[in-house]
C-alpha angles and dihedrals in degrees: 000000000000090000093054093045092051093049090052090050092049090051096043093114090060104037091129104059092183091057091052092048092049089054091050091049091049091051091048093050093050090045094051090049090050092046092049089055090046092053091053089052093044093053090051091077147329144150133232125244097212130051121207119187133166111171135145125206091352126163118245091240092055091049093049092051090055090050089051090051093051099041106028091229117143115235124211118195144138120257095220095053091046093052091055094051115105119245119256143205116227134175117174134146127207093341124161119259091251093050091049093050092047090057094044095053101038110121090011129123089228132085132200136216127194115213120171103308096338130095111204117201119198139156115275110261119254115257110276119259111246111244128194111275123238129183089253100045119098120255114265117247117269129216115242115199128190150144129240119209138167115261093206090054103039113221095007108134120227109223117207097019112159116243116189136170107241113245095020139072094240113117147144139183137237123262127230090286093052091250127138141177125202135167120233124196120227129004101315144358143180119248120208112207121190136173132172110267094016135090116264109246133199120210129188114226132178143167088274092050103042097148123059138170117207125193110197119215119229111256107260094215094174095065097039091046117120113229129190117244132174108306095349149016134270139184110262091233090060097053119121096179133068104269127158122195129200123189116209090225085074093052132082102240100179116109114008123092094221140035099238099083090048090060095061110128093000099103126045109234094021112112118191120180124177106225092189128020094202119121106295090002121179130261135215106220120190132174113204097342136302110281098162118089105192105010123070121284094197118118123242111263118212120187115195090336096314117115106223134199132212118277111190129168114266125259119280095232089227139093097275132066126210098218124247132306126221118252088223097057093101093063123077109228090216089064093057121099102181145347122217121194114205110202116164131056094258091060099036107036090084083076093050118184095022100048105074091105095046131263130259115202117200117196120190128214120273134200123263135207112279147073121318112290122195119196122187128181136171135176137184122208132195126200116199111205113215105177107244091191104084100198128178117273115224098266093050091042090056091049093049090047091054090050093046091051090053092047090049091050091050092047094048092047095046091239114173126301090027090047144347100277124104121230090250091054091049094048090050093053108015127182110238093001135296122316118265127181114243095215134024119235089243091057091049093050094051104037101087126211099308126208115353100207095183091054089053098050102034137063140171109283127226138189132199123189134179126187131181130176135180119199141162139095148167131271089278104036128041126175144177123188122179141175133198136193117188123180123177129175110199128221090253108078114252092019113121142152125204128180131186115187140166129188134188127186114182130176122191126187106207093183137323090289103043133049127173133191146178131208120183139157128187123190142171124199123195117194132190101195129218115221102245097169128210107240141355139287111026093001095052116133124225097274095046091044089053089055094046103041113098118243090230092071116087119231091231126010129220091275093055092252128131104243122217130217105280091210095049112024093180092072116096123233103246093216091054091059088069088067091065113107110216118162129170134186129192121187121187136180120186117181136170127187118188141176123203115201122190106188094167135011112286096013121103123178115195125195117190136183122181145168133202106193121180137170130181134187134186129192120191134178127182106200125209089257089077130074097249094033090058092049091053098034090242128330125220124187134177123188132172139176138188124208117186130175127186123196131195118179140170125185136174121202124188126181130176142157123224111189100312095334111108119198130185121182127187129184130169153154128220138184123188122182126196123202120180135174136173139186135185137176137164148167142210135196103067122173090213138022091222095093095058104179095326097096113032089169089068090070116094093216120051114207118222112281113228132193135170140172141183141187127196139146146193122223117195144186119192143169141180134196121199122184134170134171116214087334084284106096121036136190129182126180123181134178134176130182117200130191114195125188092209094068130087123274096259096049110037093125129055134174122214117191132179139178134194138183131192137187123200099211092185089066094047111112092208089059096045092140088071090065089071090063108021127049086185131018112161126173116205133191126182137174131178151114136266134175140229112223097170094108118160114246089239087078093076136068115273141172122218133198119226124191121223116196117221114232115256097010144069092243123108139188123227119217130186122213139169109268100174136018122234122236108208090198097052114129140162125284114262126216118202109195138186124191132187115191139177123198117195141177126184138175092036092304097315088122124028137154147126142253120211132191116189139180121186125183116197113203136179090040116192112247140155112260122199117228126215091244138116092209119119090249103053105150134074136189110247140168105259134155141003136249133191132218117189136160147114140265132205125193124182127179121184138179098212098179129012118174133139094271105021131050129172126180131175133201121196129184128184128174143165133190134180122200116199140162114260101176131010131205115282092243094044112140109196127205113250091260096048128092131195096251102043121136113279093239095037121172115216124188146142116258116253119225103196132270123312108243131206110277093016116127112257110241112253090230091058108041094161094057117119130198112281092032124112120262120222124213116245099218106153146003144190131259107250135199127233090280093053096253119139115258119230130208129231090282093053095253123134115258111236125217096213091224141066115291102187093256135096108222141123090300087072093056113096142173106275097180136269136300089234118098118253096220136012122200142175133188125192126183124188118189128179127185115180103300095351128090132185125191126179131173130197123197122191142179121192134190097034119140128176142134121269100249094202093051095048091048102040108009107058113042125053091187092096091050088060103035102035104021091243123159121233141197114276091244086075086082088071093059120127116275130159086258092046107039095190120187094199105042120050126216125275088261097057090112091059092070111112089213097062129228100276114199094328095122096040112112140175110275103180114135144186111206128191092224099182139358124182131182116192138179127199107218114232113260092233090067093072138036135251096287095067115059098182140358134188134186123198142180120205139181129197126201090006094165142346126212109208141132088223112116097200129092098273130349091214106047105024115125140161091259093059097252125217103282126245107249133201112248130201122197138186122189148171130213120193129184120199 
């Protein structure tokens, strides 16, 4: 009761949901009206920030008109002077206006002046006539000459560098030798020299110093880069926490529906594994391991400042699942500007109780000042399905079935080598009759290949995608509006994924004190789901059924029915599963409205209101053509769910500099409310399949109707203090207090602090010698706490209603009973983390990176605790135990080559984490092979010792072993008493001998390792040569070992081929037989061994995958007219090859349920800018 009362109190401000929604709707209406007006204003005029020109032998007038078109500046010039000007060649990309003009007018008899939004062109003035000096006359101008070169390429001149006199409009540019000449008035002046890709430099010149040489430093973009952090932005060089940033311009965004897969290998410490490769398939995303045991290990995702939750389609209500869907499917990757991954406590604690698993910030693109820009892109992808499951064709299946029948007869009759009887003895007195071949050799030779189930249920996949965006604006209004259509047909027939999405980001400056903005995205996803199944036999999905079903069974018989396996009727016909109708729809609207108020210099107050509204629906019908549909005379099921989240936020940010002390303060409050509801209903017993799910009343049996709903919220107070002195010494302190209605009465509030310090050694005068090597060398140390609030609802007390039908009538009684007990002391899990980091940059920024060491301890783990009670409900969820996640990360970025025509940069990421138990529950009773500090996902097994061969002595520890079975190593034993019972020590644990004891038991089971990878790595290379570009990404996992689930189920034993009519993988022909004494493949009867198989089938499953490769070409500007400003074509490939010792289908997605396979994808695309 206290829990319910508190939740009501915490939600008191929003008791009337309708009132709140009406306010939101009113705000949205006003905002849309305002933004419509802003768009009208924005389209009235604007100018671009970057100038891109590629022209050969072009007249000055033509070039200037193109500059006017791109920038919106008005140009004033005389026709006669322009006609006399020589033609020029120019090739620049995204240059500033001043840099562009400097290149246009170098070596010309014309000069330019920029005033407001006008460019005035006039002849250069004649040299001034020298007049007699007097003590009162001004000093004549003096010519300053100089040369501009590149510091990273000593002596290399920089042609076209802009040279301006600070505080005036006078300027020039360097010639092909990097030389320039400019007149300065008076005694001295400051020259400002700039060049694309290099740091702008100011140089003092005077009459006494009329000749200068300037070496420009390469722009160290990595350190000056602005990265997004919690509730703000910060220069990368000023970070004290572990933050990794990825820009989408460095990603291949061609074929996938969501951004997650494109991040593989891009961020050290970020592990992304696709658990299903189906269209829109789900991802497992981890940041620095998975230290939680029962709560979620997924990071918090924040899109444009709004923390989002997963929104999957509901369950089908039937036997088959449709796999998982990615949480990021609703967001078009082409709309995303950058992704920041916050990893340590200093970076994440600003999100408090939801940040224990890290935080991923997604920032979308915004409009910029300038004329209207239209960008359109499309791409078409093709997936070639080459069946990775090499199953037996009919002729080979018949041969293997004959052999398996003979092996089974020998085994059952104890014929040598399976027993002591000779074949003659067995034939004279057989068990279950004499042996007879099932098929003659003539029948085998003439039967053909039979039914190819994979050919019937699969196809080549294809994807089509279209994107369009409109952006631009004035000084006061900036906008970006985009739309996306994505359509993918999967390799399983009937499987498809369609998305329609639109996004608008609009910023409006009301005046110099107030700015407003709106971000919103709306999307709809339509799925046609493939039936992937969850197990084997009758619950087999379409892929597993296609492996299992024998090639002797036709897809459809002469009556138009879908025949079943006569030897195992509870095995679905794979082709019949295509007749299932299973459609899902997910609609999502995510919107933010904000107001920035700057009452005084340095202080910004931000007010934000947002909504994340989602609804999903699934409609499923199992027709009578399917196994289960026939048993139930058709089964229809409709389920729906709504997930809504409302956010109110207010922050105040103040930054100032006092002398060389820089201070940044942040404070804020936040309230986020979650409202969910779900409903499902269904029916069976239809007289026809024609209704599908459209008339549940037509079913003779109505399934139970279920509905549920929940409301909860989180209220938060947070603050952050950033300080640095001379960008040399840094201090960050962060704290957040969260109150969550979902937690127990005694622990609704929690506080999560963190602190970090950093020291930029390269700026330390006492360590000046470092400056010769490092342009940046910063040591960071952080420590703090975060929480995990993703607790399953089963952790709390609940009451459930149960119907009881009255005998002989349709009436029923409803009873309510306690289903779960409440724990008044239950609280969130807490992660205490320490991080030591080193940021470095050498060779003037040509190579930079970071090294991180981290150690996280997760305490108050959620676990089920048994109660000393004989009541029906005798367990409770409690906070018990600790785990530890520790490891390291290495990130290296390098600009290998940077010349005028060729650039090559590389990004490398390497990480390792290890998750172990640190403290178990007090009443934990380990197995004899377990220890208190084992890995969380430990793998225990006996050690295999090869295959027992004919004539080999049977090990004394395994007297029941037969040839062809797997031997197990006898490595340890227990001390035993006189009666043969194991002896225990004072702690109740069995006492080990430390040597073989002639028995195979639990003493021979040992820790073999963990299912987690040892190392994760990624390598990205980006090369550009003139108009060509080449990107390729490698993703790798090392240290993984597991058994191929498809091989162990269908590739070893032929017994099922004989007894159940199953099919098998062709590798089954290499199994051990007396005639084929294999040392790598056991006999069909390996599973009959009472000693198990140990780790015999476990194999190395590390892999190096070429994740993406993209070749692009920027079409020359002269190929198209004035309407098109740029165009690019590209060809991409995903999953082109995998290097791995693993013999299964795929080391990343393989599972016991025969998961949707990872397929190679080829893409061609076109990008056009108007």
